[in-house]
C-alpha positions in Angstrom: 108.7 106.3 100.1 109.1 108.7 103.0 112.6 109.0 104.3 114.0 110.2 107.6 114.3 113.8 106.5 111.4 113.9 104.0 109.6 116.5 106.1 112.5 118.3 107.9 116.3 118.2 108.1 119.1 118.1 105.5 118.4 116.4 102.2 119.2 116.9 98.5 115.8 118.1 97.3 115.9 117.1 93.7 116.5 113.4 94.2 114.0 113.5 97.1 111.5 114.8 94.5 112.1 111.8 92.3 114.6 113.1 89.8 117.1 110.5 88.6 120.7 111.8 88.4 119.8 115.5 88.5 122.4 118.3 88.1 123.9 119.9 91.2 121.6 122.0 93.2 121.6 125.6 92.2 121.2 128.7 94.3 122.3 132.2 95.4 124.8 133.5 97.8 124.1 137.2 98.4 127.1 139.0 100.0 125.5 142.1 101.5 128.9 143.5 102.5 129.5 144.5 98.9 126.0 145.4 97.8 125.9 149.1 96.7 122.1 149.3 96.5 122.1 150.0 92.7 118.9 148.0 92.2 120.2 146.6 88.9 119.0 143.2 90.1 115.4 144.4 90.6 115.3 145.9 87.2 116.9 142.9 85.5 114.4 140.6 87.2 111.4 142.6 86.2 112.6 142.9 82.6 113.4 139.2 82.1 110.4 137.8 83.9 107.9 140.5 82.7 107.1 141.4 86.3 105.0 144.6 86.4 106.2 147.7 88.1 104.9 148.4 91.6 105.5 152.2 92.0 108.3 154.6 91.4 107.7 156.8 94.5 110.1 156.6 97.5 108.4 155.2 100.6 109.7 158.0 102.9 111.5 155.5 105.2 114.6 154.9 103.0 115.9 155.1 99.5 113.4 152.4 98.6 110.3 152.3 96.3 109.3 148.7 96.8 109.5 148.0 100.5 109.5 144.2 100.5 109.2 141.1 98.3 105.8 140.7 96.7 104.1 139.2 93.7 105.4 142.3 91.7 108.9 142.4 93.3 110.9 139.1 93.1 114.1 140.9 94.1 114.1 143.6 96.7 117.0 145.8 97.8 116.7 147.0 101.4 118.3 150.2 102.5 119.0 150.2 106.3 120.5 153.3 108.0 122.0 152.7 111.4 123.4 155.0 114.0 126.7 153.1 114.1 130.1 154.2 112.8 131.3 152.6 109.6 134.8 151.4 110.6 137.8 151.4 108.4 137.4 147.6 108.0 133.9 147.9 106.5 133.4 147.5 102.8 134.0 150.5 100.6 136.4 152.3 103.0 140.1 151.9 102.8 142.8 153.6 104.8 144.5 156.2 102.4 148.2 156.0 102.2 148.7 159.7 101.5 147.2 163.0 102.8 144.6 163.9 100.2 143.9 167.3 101.7 140.2 166.6 101.7 137.8 168.2 104.2 136.9 165.9 107.2 133.3 164.7 107.8 133.9 165.5 111.5 134.2 168.8 113.5 137.0 170.0 111.1 134.3 170.9 108.6 133.0 173.6 111.0 136.3 175.3 111.6 137.2 175.6 108.0 140.4 173.5 108.5 141.3 170.5 106.4 141.8 166.9 107.6 142.5 163.6 106.0 140.0 160.8 105.5 141.7 158.9 108.3 140.2 161.2 110.9 136.7 160.9 112.5 134.1 159.0 110.5 130.4 159.7 110.4 128.3 158.1 113.1 126.0 156.2 110.8 126.3 153.5 108.2 124.1 152.0 105.4 123.4 148.3 105.2 122.1 147.2 101.8 120.8 143.7 101.0 119.1 142.2 97.9 116.4 139.8 99.2 114.9 137.0 97.2 112.9 133.8 97.6 115.0 131.3 99.6 114.1 128.2 97.6 114.0 126.2 100.8 115.1 122.6 101.1 111.7 121.9 102.7 109.4 124.5 101.1 106.2 125.1 103.0 104.6 126.7 100.0 105.2 123.5 98.0 103.9 121.3 100.8 100.5 123.0 101.1 99.8 123.6 97.4 96.6 121.6 96.6 96.9 121.8 92.8 100.5 120.9 92.2 101.1 124.4 90.8 104.3 124.7 92.8 106.8 122.1 91.9 110.5 121.2 92.6 112.7 121.5 89.6 115.7 119.3 88.7 117.9 122.1 90.0 116.4 121.9 93.5 114.5 125.2 93.1 110.8 125.8 93.7 108.7 127.3 90.8 105.1 128.3 90.3 103.2 127.1 87.2 100.7 130.0 86.6 98.5 127.9 84.3 97.8 125.5 87.1 97.5 127.8 90.1 93.9 128.4 91.2 94.7 131.4 93.4 93.7 129.6 96.6 96.4 131.4 98.5 97.4 128.6 100.9 101.0 129.1 100.1 101.0 132.7 101.2 100.7 132.2 105.0 102.7 128.9 104.8 105.9 130.7 103.8 108.0 131.5 106.9 109.7 134.3 105.1 106.6 136.1 103.7 107.9 135.8 100.1 105.1 134.5 98.0 101.9 136.5 97.3 99.0 136.6 94.8 99.3 139.3 92.2 96.7 142.1 92.2 95.9 144.4 89.3 93.5 145.3 86.5 92.5 143.0 83.7 95.5 144.0 81.6 98.0 142.8 84.2 99.6 139.4 83.7 98.7 136.5 86.1 96.3 138.5 88.3 95.2 136.4 91.3 98.0 133.9 90.7 100.7 133.2 93.3 104.0 134.7 92.2 107.6 134.6 93.3 111.2 134.2 92.1 111.8 131.2 89.9 115.6 131.5 90.0 115.1 132.1 86.3 114.3 128.5 85.6 114.0 129.2 81.8 117.6 130.6 81.8 119.0 127.7 83.9 117.5 125.3 81.4 119.6 127.1 78.7 122.8 127.1 80.8 122.6 130.8 81.6 122.8 132.6 84.9 119.7 134.2 86.5 119.1 137.7 85.3 119.8 139.3 88.7 123.2 137.7 89.1 124.0 138.6 85.5 123.2 142.2 86.2 124.9 142.7 89.6 128.0 144.9 89.0 129.7 144.0 92.3 129.0 140.3 92.3 127.1 140.7 95.5 124.7 138.2 94.1 126.6 135.0 93.3 125.0 132.1 91.5 126.2 128.5 91.3 126.2 125.1 92.9 124.9 125.4 96.5 127.6 123.3 98.0 130.3 125.4 96.4 128.5 128.6 97.4 128.4 127.5 101.0 132.2 126.9 101.0 132.7 130.3 99.4 130.4 132.0 101.9 132.2 130.4 104.9 135.6 131.6 103.5 134.2 135.1 103.0 133.0 135.2 106.7 136.4 134.1 107.9 138.1 136.8 105.8 135.8 139.5 107.2 136.4 138.3 110.7 140.1 138.4 110.1 139.7 142.0 108.9 137.9 142.9 112.1 134.3 142.8 110.9 133.1 140.6 113.7 129.4 141.2 113.0 129.6 139.2 109.8 127.5 136.1 109.8 125.7 133.7 107.5 121.9 133.4 107.3 120.1 130.4 105.7 123.1 128.2 104.9 122.7 125.7 107.8 121.1 122.4 106.6 120.0 121.7 110.2 117.9 124.9 110.5 114.1 125.0 110.4 113.9 124.7 106.6 116.7 122.2 106.1 118.9 125.0 104.7 118.0 127.5 102.0 118.9 127.5 98.4 119.4 131.2 98.6 121.5 132.4 101.6 123.1 135.6 102.8 126.1 137.1 104.4 124.8 139.7 106.9 126.5 142.5 108.9 124.0 142.5 111.7 121.2 140.4 113.2 118.7 138.9 110.8 115.8 141.0 112.2 117.6 144.2 111.1 117.2 143.1 107.5 113.6 142.0 108.0 114.5 138.3 108.1 112.9 135.9 110.7 115.5 134.8 113.2 114.4 131.2 113.3 112.2 130.3 110.3 110.5 126.9 110.5 108.8 124.9 107.7 105.2 124.1 108.7 105.7 120.3 108.1 108.6 120.0 110.6 106.2 119.2 113.5 104.0 116.7 111.5 105.7 113.6 112.9 105.2 114.8 116.4 101.6 115.8 115.7 100.9 112.4 114.1 102.5 110.7 117.1 100.3 112.5 119.6 97.2 111.9 117.5 98.0 108.1 117.4 98.7 108.1 121.2 95.4 109.9 121.8 93.5 107.5 119.5 95.1 104.5 121.3 94.1 105.9 124.6 90.5 106.5 123.5 90.3 102.9 122.1 91.7 101.5 125.3 89.3 103.5 127.4 86.3 102.4 125.2 87.5 98.7 125.5 87.8 99.0 129.3 84.3 100.6 129.5 82.8 97.9 127.3 84.4 95.0 129.2 83.4 96.6 132.5 79.7 96.6 131.4 79.7 93.0 130.5 80.7 91.8 134.0 
């Protein structure tokens, strides 16, 4: 039975998919303010899920060798350099209580004098963020899959079954985040031609373990748990950063009333979503179906009414 929010809006996805008494919805909260760009999450994801490597050469645009999420990169760490001072309130910098006698990063370096770390800061900063599949409440990839390869798990996540996927690729353009892709490679590569993306380590969840990326993260930038609890934790973290003067801190993907009904993986950002390569207002493709059906029905009624009037007019 189709409910009010079956196609868009806030729902609990596992019960909506037909599970009886499922466990609490699981997901990720990625706090980019404490990400150090170590890429341990990328490596752990590849090792556990047997995801093939996709190059070891830097791209020339940042300290990055993967560039974006793909069939061969289920976790991607972005390095974003900005011409913006990194204030004392930003992560990783604390006001020293004593004069360390260290050289300054400012003009003092040129004069040979010494200055404390409390003086002028460099005029740039690094933003680092570990991106992943959002495991949307309303997943467009799941909606358009013709074979049932994509399915909703009891944890509310979205997983690809490679033995069922026929490689049609309908899910690729449907995803508003550009996450899912078909794998390319030679005959020795696993699952060539099959749609691939993060599974939130479904096999580990089934055994009561944390996903590999969250397990490997040394700063706990990637936090795993119940989505409702993570949202409360994320809201508290934003309030704390605002109180510390980091007014650019904001949450992305945690609003159940957004275009995908809220994501199962959401992020704390220190700038606009576009800076991190995220769409500012993602929308699931099924959101407009009721309106489309309504207009189609209206058009059909109008055509029938016109045909009836024409037919009755001829009989007179």
